[in-house]
Every structure is written in C-alpha cells, then in structure tokens.
C-alpha positions as CSV (number, residue, x, y, z in Angstrom):
1,M,40.4,-195.9,-15.3
2,I,38.1,-193.0,-14.6
3,L,40.8,-190.8,-13.2
4,G,43.0,-191.7,-16.2
5,L,40.2,-190.7,-18.6
6,V,39.9,-187.3,-16.8
7,R,43.6,-186.6,-16.9
8,Q,43.8,-187.6,-20.6
9,A,40.9,-185.3,-21.5
10,L,42.3,-182.3,-19.6
11,R,45.8,-182.8,-21.1
12,R,44.6,-183.5,-24.7
13,H,41.9,-180.8,-24.9
14,P,43.0,-177.9,-22.7
15,W,41.4,-175.3,-25.0
16,T,38.1,-177.2,-24.9
17,F,37.8,-176.4,-21.1
18,V,38.8,-172.8,-21.3
19,G,35.4,-171.7,-22.5
20,P,33.4,-173.5,-19.8
21,A,35.8,-172.3,-17.1
22,C,35.4,-168.7,-18.3
23,T,31.6,-168.9,-18.3
24,Q,31.5,-170.6,-14.9
25,A,33.8,-168.0,-13.4
26,L,31.7,-165.2,-14.9
27,A,28.5,-166.8,-13.8
28,A,29.9,-166.9,-10.2
29,T,31.0,-163.3,-10.7
30,I,27.6,-161.8,-11.6
31,V,25.7,-164.0,-9.1
32,T,28.1,-162.8,-6.3
33,A,27.9,-159.2,-7.5
34,S,24.1,-159.2,-7.8
35,L,23.6,-160.8,-4.4
36,G,26.1,-158.3,-2.9
37,L,24.2,-155.4,-4.4
38,Q,20.9,-156.6,-2.9
39,S,22.4,-157.2,0.5
40,S,24.1,-153.8,0.5
41,L,20.8,-151.8,0.2
42,P,19.3,-150.5,3.5
43,A,16.5,-152.6,4.8
44,G,13.0,-151.1,5.0
45,Q,13.5,-148.4,2.4
46,E,11.5,-148.6,-0.8
47,S,13.1,-147.3,-4.0
48,S,13.5,-148.2,-7.6
49,L,16.8,-149.9,-6.7
50,T,15.3,-152.2,-4.1
51,V,12.7,-153.2,-6.6
52,V,15.2,-153.9,-9.4
53,A,17.9,-155.6,-7.3
54,P,16.0,-158.9,-6.9
55,L,15.4,-158.8,-10.6
56,F,19.2,-158.5,-11.2
57,V,19.7,-161.6,-9.1
58,L,17.0,-163.6,-10.9
59,I,18.5,-162.6,-14.3
60,S,21.9,-163.6,-13.2
61,V,20.8,-167.1,-12.1
62,Y,18.7,-167.7,-15.3
63,L,21.5,-166.5,-17.5
64,S,24.1,-168.7,-15.7
65,L,21.9,-171.8,-15.9
66,I,21.6,-171.6,-19.6
67,I,25.0,-170.4,-20.7
68,V,27.1,-172.6,-18.4
69,G,25.2,-175.7,-19.5
70,V,25.6,-174.8,-23.2
71,T,29.3,-174.2,-23.1
72,M,30.0,-177.3,-21.0
73,G,27.9,-179.4,-23.4
74,S,29.8,-178.0,-26.4
75,A,33.2,-178.9,-24.7
76,I,32.2,-182.5,-24.0
77,S,30.9,-182.9,-27.6
78,R,34.4,-182.2,-28.8
79,Q,35.6,-185.4,-27.1
80,A,33.5,-187.7,-29.3
81,R,36.5,-189.3,-30.9
82,D,38.4,-189.9,-27.6
83,I,35.2,-191.4,-26.1
84,A,34.8,-193.7,-29.1
85,L,38.5,-194.9,-28.7
86,V,38.2,-195.7,-25.0
87,K,35.0,-197.6,-25.7
88,T,36.8,-199.8,-28.2
89,I,39.2,-200.9,-25.4
90,G,36.3,-201.9,-23.1
91,A,35.1,-198.8,-21.2
92,G,31.4,-199.0,-20.3
93,P,28.8,-196.3,-20.6
94,G,28.7,-195.8,-16.9
95,Q,32.5,-195.3,-16.7
96,V,32.3,-192.8,-19.5
97,R,29.6,-190.8,-17.8
98,R,31.3,-190.8,-14.5
99,A,34.6,-189.6,-16.1
100,I,32.7,-186.8,-17.8
101,A,30.9,-185.8,-14.6
102,L,34.3,-185.6,-12.9
103,Q,35.7,-183.5,-15.6
104,A,32.8,-181.0,-15.2
105,A,33.5,-180.9,-11.4
106,V,37.2,-180.5,-11.8
107,V,36.7,-177.5,-14.0
108,S,33.8,-175.8,-12.3
109,V,35.0,-175.8,-8.7
110,P,38.2,-173.7,-9.1
111,A,36.4,-171.5,-11.7
112,T,33.6,-170.8,-9.3
113,L,36.0,-169.9,-6.5
114,A,37.9,-167.5,-8.8
115,G,34.6,-166.0,-10.1
116,A,33.2,-165.4,-6.5
117,A,36.4,-163.5,-5.6
118,L,36.1,-161.4,-8.8
119,G,32.4,-160.9,-8.0
120,S,33.2,-159.1,-4.8
121,L,35.4,-156.6,-6.8
122,V,32.7,-156.1,-9.5
123,G,30.1,-155.7,-6.8
124,R,32.1,-152.9,-5.1
125,W,32.5,-151.2,-8.5
126,W,28.8,-151.5,-9.2
127,V,27.7,-150.1,-5.8
128,A,30.2,-147.3,-6.1
129,G,28.9,-146.4,-9.5
130,L,25.3,-146.4,-8.3
131,V,26.3,-144.0,-5.4
132,A,28.3,-141.8,-7.7
133,N,25.3,-141.5,-10.1
134,D,22.8,-140.8,-7.3
135,V,21.0,-144.1,-7.9
136,A,21.8,-145.3,-4.4
137,P,22.2,-143.2,-1.2
138,A,25.7,-142.0,-0.3
139,S,25.6,-144.1,2.9
140,V,25.4,-147.4,0.9
141,V,28.6,-149.5,1.1
142,F,29.1,-152.9,-0.6
143,H,28.6,-155.9,1.7
144,A,29.2,-159.4,0.4
145,H,26.2,-161.6,0.7
146,P,27.0,-164.3,3.4
147,A,25.6,-167.1,1.2
148,A,27.1,-165.8,-2.1
149,L,29.6,-168.6,-2.5
150,P,27.3,-171.5,-1.7
151,I,24.7,-170.0,-4.1
152,A,27.3,-169.6,-6.8
153,F,28.3,-173.2,-6.4
154,A,24.7,-174.3,-6.5
155,V,24.3,-172.5,-9.8
156,T,27.6,-173.5,-11.6
157,V,28.3,-177.1,-10.5
158,P,24.9,-178.7,-11.1
159,T,24.5,-176.8,-14.3
160,S,27.9,-177.9,-15.6
161,L,27.2,-181.5,-14.6
162,L,23.8,-181.4,-16.3
163,G,25.2,-179.9,-19.5
164,A,28.1,-182.4,-19.6
165,L,25.9,-185.4,-18.9
166,L,23.3,-184.5,-21.5
167,A,26.1,-184.2,-24.1
168,A,27.5,-187.5,-22.9
169,I,24.3,-189.6,-23.1
170,R,24.5,-190.4,-26.8
171,L,28.3,-190.6,-26.8
172,S,28.3,-193.2,-24.0
173,R,25.5,-195.3,-25.6
174,V,26.7,-195.5,-29.2
175,R,28.6,-198.6,-30.2
176,P,32.4,-197.9,-30.7
177,A,32.3,-198.6,-34.5
178,A,29.3,-196.2,-35.0
179,A,30.9,-193.6,-32.7
180,M,34.1,-193.6,-34.8
181,S,32.2,-193.1,-38.0
182,D,30.2,-190.3,-36.4
183,T,33.4,-188.5,-35.4
184,A,34.7,-188.8,-39.0
185,V,31.6,-187.3,-40.5
186,P,29.5,-185.3,-37.9
187,R,25.8,-185.9,-37.9
188,R,23.6,-183.3,-39.7
189,N,20.2,-184.2,-38.4
190,I,19.1,-182.8,-35.0
191,G,16.4,-185.3,-34.1
192,I,12.7,-185.1,-33.5
193,I,13.0,-184.4,-29.7
194,R,15.3,-181.4,-30.2
195,T,13.3,-180.0,-33.1
196,G,10.1,-180.4,-31.1
197,A,11.6,-178.7,-28.1
198,G,12.9,-175.8,-30.2
199,L,9.5,-175.2,-31.8
200,L,7.8,-175.5,-28.4
201,F,10.1,-172.8,-26.8
202,A,9.6,-170.6,-29.8
203,A,5.8,-170.9,-29.6
204,A,5.9,-170.4,-25.8
205,G,8.0,-167.2,-26.3
206,I,5.6,-165.8,-28.9
207,V,2.5,-166.6,-26.9
208,A,4.1,-165.1,-23.7
209,A,5.1,-161.9,-25.7
210,Q,1.5,-161.5,-26.7
211,Q,0.4,-161.7,-23.1
212,I,2.9,-158.9,-22.2
213,A,0.9,-156.5,-24.4
214,T,-2.0,-156.8,-22.0
215,M,0.1,-156.2,-18.8
216,N,0.9,-152.9,-17.1
217,A,4.4,-151.5,-17.7
218,E,5.9,-152.8,-14.5
219,D,4.7,-156.4,-14.9
220,A,5.6,-156.4,-18.6
221,G,9.2,-155.3,-17.8
222,G,9.6,-158.1,-15.2
223,S,8.4,-160.8,-17.6
224,A,10.4,-159.6,-20.6
225,F,13.6,-161.4,-19.9
226,I,11.9,-164.8,-19.6
227,V,10.3,-164.3,-23.0
228,M,13.7,-163.4,-24.5
229,L,15.4,-166.4,-22.9
230,A,12.7,-168.7,-24.3
231,M,13.3,-167.3,-27.8
232,C,17.1,-167.7,-27.5
233,I,16.9,-171.2,-26.2
234,A,14.6,-172.0,-29.2
235,A,17.3,-170.5,-31.5
236,G,20.0,-172.7,-29.9
237,L,17.9,-175.9,-30.3
238,L,17.0,-175.1,-33.9
239,G,20.5,-173.6,-34.5
240,P,21.7,-176.4,-36.8
241,V,18.7,-175.9,-39.1
242,L,19.0,-172.1,-39.0
243,L,22.8,-172.3,-39.9
244,R,22.2,-174.8,-42.7
245,A,19.4,-172.5,-44.1
246,G,21.8,-169.6,-44.1
247,A,24.8,-171.6,-45.5
248,P,23.9,-170.9,-49.2
249,L,24.7,-167.2,-48.4
250,A,28.4,-168.2,-48.4
251,R,28.1,-169.1,-52.1
252,L,28.0,-165.4,-52.8
253,F,31.8,-165.4,-52.5
254,G,32.4,-167.9,-55.4
255,R,34.2,-171.2,-55.2
256,T,35.7,-170.5,-51.7
257,G,32.2,-169.7,-50.5
258,A,30.8,-172.9,-51.9
259,I,33.4,-174.9,-49.9
260,A,32.5,-172.9,-46.8
261,A,28.8,-173.6,-47.3
262,T,29.5,-177.3,-47.4
263,S,31.7,-177.1,-44.4
264,L,29.2,-175.0,-42.5
265,A,26.4,-177.5,-43.2
266,V,28.5,-180.3,-41.7
267,R,29.5,-178.2,-38.6
268,S,26.2,-176.6,-38.0
269,R,25.6,-178.6,-34.8
270,S,28.8,-177.5,-33.0
271,L,28.5,-173.9,-34.2
272,S,24.9,-173.7,-33.0
273,G,26.1,-173.7,-29.4
274,A,27.3,-170.1,-30.0
275,L,23.9,-168.9,-31.3
276,V,22.3,-168.9,-27.8
277,P,24.8,-166.5,-26.0
278,L,25.4,-164.5,-29.2
279,S,21.7,-163.8,-30.0
280,L,21.0,-163.4,-26.2
281,A,23.6,-160.7,-25.8
282,T,22.6,-158.9,-29.0
283,S,18.8,-159.0,-28.4
284,F,19.1,-158.1,-24.7
285,A,21.2,-155.0,-25.5
286,T,18.9,-154.1,-28.4
287,V,15.7,-154.3,-26.3
288,K,17.3,-152.2,-23.4
289,V,18.6,-149.5,-25.7
290,A,15.5,-149.4,-27.9
291,M,13.2,-149.0,-24.9
292,H,15.0,-145.9,-23.7
293,T,15.6,-144.3,-27.1
294,T,11.9,-144.9,-28.1
295,V,10.7,-143.3,-24.9
296,A,12.9,-140.2,-25.6
297,H,11.8,-140.2,-29.2
298,V,8.0,-140.4,-28.5
299,T,7.9,-138.2,-25.4
300,G,10.6,-135.7,-26.5
301,V,12.0,-135.9,-23.0
302,D,15.3,-137.6,-22.0
303,E,15.0,-140.0,-19.1
304,A,16.7,-139.3,-15.8
305,R,20.5,-140.0,-15.7
306,D,20.2,-142.3,-12.7
307,V,17.6,-144.4,-14.4
308,L,19.7,-144.8,-17.5
309,W,22.9,-145.6,-15.5
310,L,21.1,-148.3,-13.5
311,D,19.6,-150.0,-16.5
312,Y,22.7,-149.7,-18.8
313,S,25.1,-150.9,-16.1
314,G,23.1,-154.1,-15.7
315,T,22.8,-154.4,-19.5
316,V,26.6,-154.1,-19.9
317,V,27.3,-156.8,-17.2
318,Y,24.8,-159.3,-18.6
319,S,25.7,-158.7,-22.3
320,A,29.4,-159.0,-21.5
321,F,28.8,-162.3,-19.8
322,A,26.8,-163.7,-22.8
323,T,29.4,-162.3,-25.3
324,V,32.3,-164.0,-23.5
325,A,30.3,-167.3,-23.6
326,A,29.7,-166.9,-27.4
327,L,33.4,-166.1,-27.9
328,A,34.5,-169.1,-25.8
329,T,32.2,-171.5,-27.7
330,L,33.5,-170.2,-31.1
331,V,37.1,-170.5,-30.0
332,T,36.5,-174.1,-28.7
333,V,34.9,-175.2,-32.0
334,T,37.6,-173.6,-34.2
335,M,40.5,-175.0,-32.1
336,G,39.0,-178.4,-32.6
337,R,39.4,-178.1,-36.4
338,R,43.2,-178.5,-36.3
339,Q,43.2,-181.7,-38.3
340,E,40.7,-180.4,-40.8
341,F,42.8,-177.3,-41.5
342,A,45.9,-179.6,-42.0
343,T,44.0,-181.8,-44.4
344,V,42.9,-178.7,-46.4
345,R,46.5,-177.6,-46.6
346,L,47.7,-181.0,-47.7
347,T,45.2,-181.0,-50.6
348,G,47.0,-177.9,-52.0
349,A,45.2,-175.0,-50.4
350,T,47.3,-172.0,-49.2
351,K,46.9,-170.5,-45.7
352,A,45.1,-167.5,-47.2
353,Q,42.6,-169.8,-49.0
354,A,41.9,-171.8,-45.9
355,L,41.4,-168.5,-43.9
356,R,39.0,-167.2,-46.6
357,I,36.9,-170.3,-46.1
358,V,36.7,-169.6,-42.4
359,A,35.8,-166.0,-43.2
360,C,32.9,-167.1,-45.3
361,E,31.7,-169.3,-42.6
362,A,32.0,-166.5,-40.1
363,F,29.9,-164.3,-42.4
364,V,27.0,-166.8,-42.3
365,V,27.3,-167.1,-38.5
366,V,27.2,-163.2,-38.2
367,V,24.1,-162.9,-40.5
368,T,22.3,-165.8,-38.8
369,G,23.1,-164.5,-35.3
370,L,21.9,-161.0,-36.2
371,L,18.6,-162.2,-37.8
372,V,17.9,-164.4,-34.7
373,A,18.6,-161.5,-32.3
374,A,16.5,-159.1,-34.4
375,G,13.6,-161.6,-34.4
376,A,13.8,-162.2,-30.6
377,A,14.1,-158.5,-29.9
378,A,11.2,-157.6,-32.2
379,T,9.0,-160.3,-30.7
380,L,9.5,-158.6,-27.3
381,L,9.8,-155.0,-28.2
382,V,6.4,-154.6,-29.9
383,P,4.3,-155.8,-26.9
384,L,6.6,-154.0,-24.4
385,L,6.3,-150.6,-26.2
386,H,2.5,-151.2,-26.6
387,A,2.2,-151.8,-22.9
388,S,4.3,-148.8,-21.8
389,L,3.9,-146.2,-24.5
390,G,0.9,-147.3,-26.6
391,V,3.2,-147.5,-29.8
392,T,4.4,-150.6,-31.6
393,M,7.3,-149.2,-33.7
394,P,10.7,-149.0,-31.9
395,Y,13.1,-146.1,-32.5
396,L,16.8,-147.2,-32.6
397,P,19.4,-144.6,-33.8
398,A,21.6,-145.7,-36.7
399,G,24.7,-145.3,-34.5
400,A,23.3,-148.0,-32.1
401,I,22.5,-150.3,-35.0
402,I,26.0,-150.0,-36.5
403,A,27.6,-150.5,-33.1
404,G,25.6,-153.6,-32.5
405,V,26.5,-155.1,-36.0
406,L,30.2,-154.3,-35.5
407,G,30.1,-155.8,-32.1
408,V,28.8,-159.1,-33.5
409,V,31.3,-159.0,-36.3
410,L,34.1,-158.5,-33.8
411,V,33.1,-161.4,-31.5
412,V,32.6,-163.8,-34.4
413,G,35.9,-162.7,-36.0
414,L,37.8,-163.1,-32.8
415,G,36.2,-166.5,-32.1
416,M,36.7,-168.0,-35.6
417,L,39.3,-166.1,-37.6
418,L,41.9,-165.5,-34.9
419,P,42.2,-169.2,-33.7
420,A,42.1,-170.4,-37.3
421,A,45.0,-168.1,-38.2
422,V,47.0,-169.5,-35.2
423,L,46.3,-173.1,-36.2
424,L,47.2,-172.4,-39.8
425,R,50.7,-171.3,-38.8
426,R,51.5,-174.9,-37.8
427,R,52.9,-177.2,-40.5
428,P,50.1,-179.6,-41.8
429,L,52.1,-182.8,-41.3
430,E,52.9,-181.7,-37.7
431,A,49.2,-181.0,-37.0
432,V,48.2,-184.4,-38.4
433,S,50.8,-186.3,-36.4
434,V,49.7,-184.6,-33.2
435,D,46.1,-185.7,-33.6
436,A,47.0,-189.2,-34.8
C-alpha cells in the first residue's frame, strides 16, 4: 500500500516535486562547490580566501537546511486532499507518514546526485574566476572534496525527510472527514506554537543584531548571516499573518483586487513558504551590496577588485539558490490551483479577469517580500556599519534599489502569473474532470 501511495503521489503531482528536486540539487551543488573551493586552497598559507572559504561552506549548509526543508514541506502540504482520501479507505497515520518519507527519499537521492555532479562544474568555474581576478594564486586548481557527496547527502536527505514529516504530522492525525473539509477550505490560523516560534526567532535576531554592534568588524561579519537567517525564518513562520495584513493592499485595484484580497487571505499559509527564500535572497544581496557601496561612499575610496569579486561571486551563488527556491515554491502553489481557476471560469469570469486576480495577489506578495527583506536587512546593516565604519546610515545607489525591486517582481511574476496563464489555457470542464 505504501509503494502504491508513493507512485500515485509522483504521478498525480509531478509539478509538486519539481520545486523540492530543484532546491535539493542546488543545495548539493553549492555544498559540493564550497567544499571543493576549500579543499583546493594550498595548506598552511594564510590569506583572506582561506579565512572566508570555511564561512562559504557554513553558509551553504545553513542555507540548504532551511530552504530544502521549506520547499519539501510545501510540496507535501499540497497532497492534503489525497491523504484525506486514502485515510477514508483505511490507511493509518503510520502508513501515511512512511509513504511521505519514502516520497522525500525518492526525490532527494537522484536530485542530490545530479547536484553533486553540477557542483564540480560550478566549483571549477568559481576557482577559475578567483584565479583570474587575483583572489587566489595562479597555482590553485580545483580539486573535488573527497567527502563532498556524503556530506551533500547528509544535508539534503535528512532535511527533506524532516520537512516532509513535519508537514505530514497534522495531515496524518486528522480524522478523514475533518481532513476533507480542511482541503475544501484551507485553514487561516497558524496556531500558538508557530506564532510563538516566529516571535522568538524575530526577538533572537534583533537581540543578536544589537550584540553585533559591540563586536569588531571581523567577528561581526561572521555572525551577520546567522542573524539574517533568524529574521527570515521568523518571516516564514509569521508569513500567513504578514500576507493577510498586506492583503487589503489588493483592494486598491477595485473589484478584482477585492476578490484577490479574499483569495490571498485564504491561501496565505501556502504562499508564506515562498517568503523565506524570497526575503532571504533579497536581504542577503542588499546587505552585501550596501556594505561595499557604503564603504566607498564614506571613505571615498573604492575597495580592491579582488575583494569585491570574492564577495559578490558568493553573493550571486547564494542569492541564486534562494531565488530558485522561491520561484519553485510559487510555481508549486500556483499549479495546485487548477481546480480553483476552473471554478472561477465556470462562474463567468474571463481568462483575463482570472489573470488580473492573480496579478493583484502577486502585487501583495511582492510588497510583503520587499518589506520583510528591507526590515531584515536594516536590522543587520545598522549594527554592521556601526561596528565597521562608525556610521549607522547605509548608502545604496538608486540603480541597485531599482534592480532589486525589479528582480523580486520578475521572480514573483514568473512564479505566479506564468503558471496561471498556462493553467487558464485549459478548458474549465476539462480541468475539473481531471481533478475529480
């Protein structure tokens, strides 16, 4: 029965597993590349690169643990209706949990193998770039870390299992009748435990940021990412509340916006899964860029080219990883709305009207993601700048701000509008019959 449940889930929800597979592969890629970079450096020679390389590995692992777990949890949540159906025919909670764990393993193992192979290529490109930009000596050649593949598996597989099982706990325990009603009308409340955990992470991030202001510049830089991660996890846990708070913004667009505001309030739980990687990618890039532009603005001297290349290359890799995770989550959520779009069409709405509703929802997601990212970046930038330059006001060129906003708009647009447009091309009755 368990194998049957796994086969059915993979056949019925192929899009649902694309997101987790992408993030697992990318997690294995950056872990393999970071480990390869560290193992390629000559032993016994102290340089800025040998100091930064372990930090790259640490960031890769932390980032992978959070993002892989979030995307797999979102994918499993999309199976609530199927799980309710199999429970009505006698499946027990243990069978459901084992089937979900097996799904996570089936997806994560091949994705990790593919990601590890890609990581060797990315690592070679990274080392070659470091050499070409005089960050690393010309004698440095990429060498794959001997334990890269086991470490990649140790990061992706347990994280996927944990994310899947956490998402399955409630689904496997709820009585079949209650589960069916939950899938018809998604829950809006997020519960006391999740709210408390979100507030705790936010408070811990703020307190840790204040401590950074008292550190020296080197220690402050090393602790910065952990603070940002805590703030973004808090945003993910409190995401449904934040999205519901922002939903009234959609009403600025008239009757279509009012419908979108109601829809967004109902789907705030599923969409909140994209807030963690979206805000993490935006705030991480903002902090890195603002630190360098503020240094140049305050001192009047541009930083060395090799320093900029080293920092920006890492920023591009990690921000790209988080961006793909956000995109995958948004696509997964939107592709799961096939029946909802068909129902909207059957009530008389045109394709354009249905797409405008999704556009209004995307607007709220963009605004909420930008505000969360700005808050997380500001919480970290102020103490970091105070520790390193003695100033508290960051300098960020208008071009960088516009590029960041357009980047978030592009990701959310691709993740919500594009799959919605694809689904709306199908005839409503055909879509309903497929899901029946």
